[in-house]
VMD Tcl script that draws the C-alpha trace (Angstrom):
set ca {
  {87.08 120.13 115.57}
  {88.64 119.79 112.13}
  {86.58 118.38 109.30}
  {87.26 115.00 107.77}
  {89.08 115.06 104.44}
  {88.67 113.03 101.27}
  {91.70 112.11 99.18}
  {90.75 111.21 95.61}
  {92.55 108.15 94.25}
  {91.51 108.67 90.66}
  {87.75 108.07 90.81}
  {87.91 106.42 94.24}
  {87.57 108.38 97.46}
  {89.72 107.67 100.53}
  {87.98 109.19 103.56}
  {90.24 110.49 106.31}
  {88.28 111.12 109.53}
  {89.70 114.13 111.38}
  {89.22 112.44 114.78}
  {92.07 110.03 113.94}
  {95.81 110.39 113.64}
  {97.67 108.70 110.76}
  {100.95 106.86 110.24}
  {103.15 106.83 107.17}
  {102.54 103.08 106.81}
  {98.88 103.92 106.05}
  {97.41 103.02 109.40}
  {95.10 105.24 111.39}
  {95.60 105.81 115.09}
  {92.86 106.58 117.59}
  {94.40 107.66 120.92}
  {92.34 106.40 123.86}
  {92.69 106.82 127.61}
  {94.88 103.76 128.18}
  {96.16 102.80 124.70}
  {95.86 103.75 121.05}
  {93.83 101.73 118.56}
  {95.18 101.19 115.03}
  {93.69 100.10 111.73}
  {94.20 100.49 107.98}
  {93.37 103.86 106.47}
  {90.80 103.82 103.67}
  {93.69 104.61 101.31}
  {95.40 101.35 102.31}
  {92.18 99.35 102.08}
  {91.53 100.70 98.58}
  {95.04 99.72 97.43}
  {94.77 96.23 98.93}
  {91.15 95.79 97.87}
  {89.37 92.73 99.26}
  {91.24 91.63 102.42}
  {90.45 87.98 103.10}
  {93.18 86.70 105.44}
  {95.08 88.10 108.42}
  {97.67 86.47 110.65}
  {99.74 87.77 113.56}
  {103.31 86.54 114.28}
  {102.83 86.53 118.07}
  {100.25 86.96 120.82}
  {99.65 90.11 122.85}
  {100.86 91.56 125.11}
  {104.25 92.12 123.52}
  {106.75 94.98 123.26}
  {107.60 95.94 119.68}
  {110.04 98.22 117.92}
  {108.94 100.68 115.26}
  {108.79 98.91 111.88}
  {108.93 95.45 113.52}
  {106.98 92.84 111.57}
  {103.69 92.03 113.29}
  {102.11 89.63 110.83}
  {100.70 89.64 107.32}
  {97.53 90.25 105.38}
  {96.34 88.67 102.14}
  {94.05 90.45 99.74}
  {92.85 90.05 96.19}
  {95.89 92.11 95.13}
  {98.78 90.63 97.14}
  {100.18 89.31 100.38}
  {101.77 92.04 102.49}
  {103.67 92.05 105.74}
  {102.34 94.28 108.52}
  {104.73 96.41 110.53}
  {104.41 98.28 113.81}
  {103.85 101.97 113.08}
  {105.47 103.00 116.38}
  {107.57 101.53 119.16}
  {105.54 100.46 122.17}
  {103.63 97.52 123.54}
  {100.88 95.70 121.66}
  {98.21 95.18 124.31}
  {95.53 93.51 122.21}
  {94.79 92.25 118.70}
  {91.28 92.33 117.26}
  {90.62 88.59 117.60}
  {87.42 88.79 115.54}
  {89.43 89.59 112.42}
  {91.34 86.31 112.56}
  {88.23 84.30 111.75}
  {86.59 86.96 109.57}
  {88.72 89.88 108.33}
  {85.89 91.27 106.18}
  {85.33 94.08 108.72}
  {88.58 95.61 107.43}
  {86.85 96.11 104.08}
  {83.39 96.99 105.39}
  {84.13 99.08 108.52}
  {87.82 99.94 108.52}
  {87.47 102.83 110.98}
  {85.20 100.85 113.30}
  {84.97 97.07 113.75}
  {87.88 96.58 111.32}
  {90.50 97.90 113.78}
  {93.67 95.78 113.93}
  {95.31 96.20 117.34}
  {95.75 98.39 120.39}
  {99.09 99.48 121.76}
  {100.62 101.78 124.32}
  {102.99 104.13 122.53}
  {103.98 107.75 122.15}
  {101.64 108.86 119.35}
  {103.34 112.27 118.90}
  {105.01 111.19 115.60}
  {101.62 110.45 113.98}
  {100.07 112.83 111.46}
  {96.86 114.83 111.56}
  {94.33 114.14 108.78}
  {95.58 117.27 106.95}
  {99.23 116.21 107.27}
  {98.39 112.68 106.08}
  {96.46 114.13 103.13}
  {99.56 116.15 102.18}
  {101.70 113.02 102.55}
  {99.36 111.07 100.23}
  {99.23 113.94 97.75}
  {103.03 114.17 97.55}
  {103.36 110.41 96.92}
  {100.31 109.88 94.67}
  {102.15 110.32 91.33}
  {104.66 107.62 92.32}
  {101.89 105.34 93.59}
  {100.03 105.69 90.29}
  {103.16 104.72 88.31}
  {103.65 101.64 90.51}
  {100.00 100.64 90.18}
  {100.06 101.08 86.39}
  {103.22 98.97 86.13}
  {101.56 96.22 88.20}
  {98.54 96.31 85.90}
  {100.78 96.17 82.83}
  {102.72 93.22 84.29}
  {99.47 91.42 85.07}
  {98.38 91.82 81.45}
  {101.49 90.20 79.99}
}
mol new
graphics top color blue
foreach p $ca { graphics top sphere $p radius 0.5 }
foreach p [lrange $ca 0 end-1] q [lrange $ca 1 end] { graphics top cylinder $p $q radius 0.2 }
display resetview
């Protein structure tokens, strides 16, 4: 089995467990026997920082298209819409997170999972492929983050 990887975001480490698959919208995917479980990668959690509110636009079960809006999350940094990483059927949301989303921050690859869905997970990335994806986009991400910091200081 491949080893987990660590992507350095400046001085912060984003751990990428090798037993997961990854999506370009910074969610991890854990294929299971009947569905796949999804959550935020540690890279996404680090960018959002303290997640304190989560809301879904509909109840499960529900068929969704790739990139369909699922809900939104609020953090200390911003409010962001959440989109389906793949086309398929949402079978279950993690109901615990609605009353207390802190597990996203504390245990993002465990109790902080977001939803389960049936979908073709072939388009997802291995940890090594996701690492390369992050590495290729990191310079742009840093510029965006620095501009946000500069705007906040004005």
